[in-house]
C-alpha positions as CSV (number, residue, x, y, z in Angstrom):
1,M,85.1,46.4,242.1
2,N,88.0,44.9,239.6
3,L,89.4,41.4,241.4
4,R,92.8,40.9,240.8
5,L,94.0,37.8,241.4
6,R,97.4,36.2,241.3
7,E,98.0,34.1,238.1
8,D,98.2,31.1,240.4
9,Q,94.4,32.5,241.9
10,Q,93.2,32.9,238.5
11,A,94.5,29.3,237.7
12,A,93.6,27.3,240.0
13,L,90.0,29.3,240.0
14,K,89.7,28.0,236.4
15,L,89.8,24.7,237.2
16,R,87.7,24.6,240.0
17,A,85.0,26.2,237.8
18,E,84.9,23.9,234.8
19,A,85.7,21.0,237.2
20,E,81.9,22.0,239.2
21,G,80.6,23.4,235.4
22,R,79.9,26.9,236.7
23,S,81.3,30.2,235.8
24,M,84.1,32.1,238.0
25,H,82.1,34.5,238.8
26,A,80.3,31.8,240.0
27,V,82.3,30.5,242.4
28,V,83.6,33.9,243.6
29,L,80.4,35.0,244.7
30,Q,79.9,31.9,247.2
31,A,82.9,31.8,248.7
32,I,82.4,35.5,249.6
33,D,78.7,34.6,251.0
34,R,80.2,31.8,253.0
35,Y,82.7,34.4,254.1
36,L,80.6,36.8,254.8
37,E,78.0,34.5,256.8
38,E,81.1,33.1,258.7
39,E,82.1,36.4,259.9
40,S,78.8,37.3,260.8
41,D,78.7,34.3,263.3
42,R,82.2,34.9,264.4
43,A,81.0,37.7,265.3
44,K,78.3,36.7,267.1
45,V,79.8,34.1,269.1
46,R,82.7,36.5,270.7
47,R,79.8,38.5,271.9
48,L,78.0,36.0,273.5
49,G,81.2,34.8,275.0
50,D,81.9,38.7,276.4
51,K,78.4,38.7,277.5
52,Y,78.4,35.5,279.0
53,A,82.1,35.4,280.7
54,A,81.1,39.2,282.5
55,R,77.6,37.6,283.7
56,H,79.4,34.8,285.3
57,A,82.5,35.7,286.3
58,D,82.8,35.4,289.6
59,L,82.0,31.2,288.3
60,L,84.9,31.3,286.1
61,R,87.2,33.1,288.7
62,R,86.2,30.0,291.4
63,L,86.5,27.8,288.6
64,G,89.7,28.6,287.4
65,E,90.6,28.5,291.8
66,Q,90.6,24.7,292.2
């Protein structure tokens, strides 16, 4: 896989990596891991929200009427 960054992205990434004393590669891998974890969590929350909204649809409807 090749990652093509804009010049400003590459410069910012280089500065961040230098500030943290890490390689640009390590910073990018951490960012990808965080993104994947957050998206997985969002998907779980959506599934649970859908599940409980369906299960408690009558209650939610009644609450909305008040």
